N, C-alpha and C positions, 0 to 999 in steps of 0.2 A: 450479399448478405451472408452472415454465418449461420449456418445450419445446426451447430452444436455449440451451444454457448455456456460457457464457465461463467457463474457467478461468484464474485468474491464479495465478503462482507467485511468491511473495515469497523471494527468493533468499537473502539474507544479513542483513539488517537491520542495527541499531548496537549491539544488546544484547551483553552480556558471554557470548557463546556459543561463540566460536572456540575456547576451551580447553575446551569441553564435549563437543565433537564433531569429529572429524577431517573430517567431510564438509562442515561450513560452510566456504564458500569466502572467501577473504580477498584475494588478489591479484586484480588485474584478469584476467589470464589464467584465473584459477580460475572467477571470477565468470562470465565471458563462457562458458567451458565448461559451467558449471552452467545457464546460461541456455539454452544450445543443447539440453542434455540434457532440460530441462524442455520446451521446445518440440516435441523430438522425441517426447516421452512423452505429447504432447496439449495442452499449456498454450498458449492464444492470447496472453497477455500475461504478460510478465516485468516484476516490479517490482524495481527496482534500487537498492540502496544501495551506497557504496564502502567500504572500509576501509584505514586506514593499514597497509602492508604489514609494517612493523616491529612496532608493537604490536598489530595487529588490532582496534584500537578504529574505531568509526565516524569518518568524515571528510566534508569539505566540498571536497576537493580537485579543482578542476576537471579537471585532467589526468587524476586516477584514472578520473572518469567518460568522458572522452574516449576513454581507452584501451579501457573496457569498451564503449562503444557502438560504437566502431570494429571491435572484433575480432567484435561480434556480428552486425553489417552484413557483414562479410568472410566469415561462416560461409556466407553463402547461406541460412541458414534463415529462413523467413517467421515472424516474431513482431511482435507489438506491444510497443513500448519503453515503459515506465512509470517514469519517475524520480521518486524521492523530493524532495520540496522542505521536508520537515520538519525538516531538521537546522539547527541554529541556534536553537533553541528552548528549550533546557536551562538552567535555572537552580537551583543547589544553593546553599543558605542557610547561613551559619554559626550553630551552635547557640546561641552566646552573642550574636551581633551578627546580627539578620536582615538589617540592611541591607548585609551584606558578604558577596558572593558568595564562594565556595571552588572548590578543584578540582572538576571536572566541569562547571564552568558553560561553557557555550558559547551565548550569547545574543546575537543580532544582529537587525536591522530586518528587515522584510518583503522588501525589494529584494535585501539581502545575503543571502538564503537562495535567491537565482535565478539566480546567474551561470552555472551550468551548464545550466539551463534555457534561458537566453537564447543560450547558444553553440551547443548541440546540437539545439534545438527538438525535444524527443521528441513522440511521439503523445500522450502522456499525463504530467502531473506530478500529485504529491499536494498537497493543502492541507488541514492539519489543524485543524478549524474550532473551535478554542478551547483555553483553558487547562486544565490538569489536575493534581490531586495524582498524581505517577506514582509509585506505591509507597508504601513506608514511607520514613521518615527526612524529609529536608528537601529532596527533590528534586521540582521542579516542571516541568512543559512551559508554556511561556508563547507564546499566541498571542491577542493583544487583538483586539476589534472594529476597532480602526483598522489594525492589522496586517494582519489578515485583508483587510479591504478593498483596502488598498494592494496586496497579493499578489495578489488576484484581478483587479484591475484590469491589473496588469502581465502576468499570465498571458493575459488575455483580449486584450491588445494583441499578444502574440507568436502567437496563434492555437493555442495548446496547450490540450488539453482537461482541464481540473482534474478530478481524482478527490477528492470531498469526503470526507476522512476524519472520521468521526463517532464519538467515544467516549461520548457520553451526547446524553440528549434536548434539553438546552438547546443544545448544539451543532448539533443537527438545526433546533431552532427559529432559530438565526442563520443558518445556511446557507440555510434557505428565505427569510430576509430579504434576503440578497445576491442571491438570484434574483430577488425582487421589485424590487430596486433596479436589475435589468439588468447587473449586474457579474458574472454567471455566464450564458453563453449556455446555450439550450436545446438538445437536452434535457439536464438535469442527470445527473451521474454520482456517486452516493454510494457510499462504501464503510462499512458500518456494523460498526465495530470492537468486539467483545464480549469480555470476560473480562480485559481489562486492568485491573489495580488502580490507581486506584479510579476506574475509569468504569462503564460498563455493562456488568453482571454476565451471564455466559454463561447466560440464561434464555429458552428458546423462547417464553414468552409476552411477554417484554419485545422480543424480536426483532419478534413480530408487530404490537405496539403501535408501535414505530418504523417499520415497514413503513407502518402505516396513517397515519402523520403525513408521509409522503414526498409532494411535489407530483405532480399528474396528469402523466403523461409521462415520469417518472423511468425512468432505468436505475440498477440496484444491485446491489451484492453485500455478501456479509457473511462474516464469518470469525470464529473464536473461537480462543484459544491452548491449547497444551499437549494434553492428552488429548482435549480437547473439539475440536480442529481437524476431525478426519475426520468425525465425527458431525455437525458443523455443515455441511458439504457437503450433507448430505441434508436439513437444516433449511432451509438457504438455497434450495436448489433447489426444494424443495415449496411454500416461500412465494412463488415466483414470481422468485427472484433469481439471481445468479451467484455463484461461488464463489472462494475463494482459499485455497491450502495452501502450504506451503513452510517451509524453514528458519529464517525470520525469527522463526516463531510457534510452531514445534514440532519438537523434534530427534528425535522417535521414530515409527516404523511401528507398533510395537506395544510392549508393556510389556517394557522392556530391550533392544528392538531399534532400535538407531539407523538413521535413514533419510537416503537422499539425496533431492534435490530430485525427481529423476525419478521414485523410488519414490513419493512422496507425490502427485505427479501421477498417476501410473498407478493408484493407489489411488482417488484423485478420479475419475477416468474411469469405473473399474468401479462406483463408487457412482452416479453420475449415469446412466451408461447402464442399470443396474440398476433406476433408477427409470422408464427408458422415455424419456429425453431424448436429444437429440443434443448431441455435443461442437462447439461453435463452433471454426471454423479462424480463424486471424489475419485472413483476408479477412472472415468472417463477423462477427468482432469490431468490424472497421473500419465495416462496414454498420450494425450493432445500435447502436453507440455515436456514430455520425455523426462518424467522425474525418475530417480533412482528406485522409487517404491513401485513403479508401473510392472505389473506382471510380464514376465518375459524379459526385462530389462537387466 
């Protein structure tokens, strides 16, 4: 079991959830306020996507990221900033002509997924470590080995910590290969993402298998989506990992009761402390993850 647990709050994501709950933050002001709420509730890390203010859909607009990060910094709350770098991997194919991308496609190369990271230099950014059939229909998430190597090298040059997003065992295999190639600096940080169709199922035995595959010295967290989110806090901590909650992955505190990010973090705090573990502060997280902002680093 992990005795000192980092809680990450994934604030909003890019999915079609803004119309499903009034608590999903959309504007930079709302996202930043939700980050502060989560930090005050016990999250050491906030994972940030941004959304188009008019449509509510996920966005890669650097100005929106700049606005959110500035507001979080100006709040005076100490929290580790984790920016997604996964946007720009969406490919939706035409039913009749699979060589023709259709509405919903947002597919760019590795470096074009990173301009907000290059400008804002967050503590952490994500690196989604492979391609995936993303749910039903013809939607794919595309992240090829060459894209990943290019992205990892650029993130390494920037001095930002990559959070290696792992959606299945083959992606973990490739992430380990990048570590062996020296384009991911030690100690690596993994996020084991469970329950996303059609990646790794939300199965505790599979989580244990994936943990067993991690390189020595790794730091890792895991989460699952929907109703499995809060039970997964216990699964992850008991197996020695850190945890993630938030409205990106789950909209409910209990059946029929919509949650805020702060409430989900509070529930995670209760679960972790109930297991006898300590909640890591932002300063603790910088030390544990060997982030550049850690004291003495």
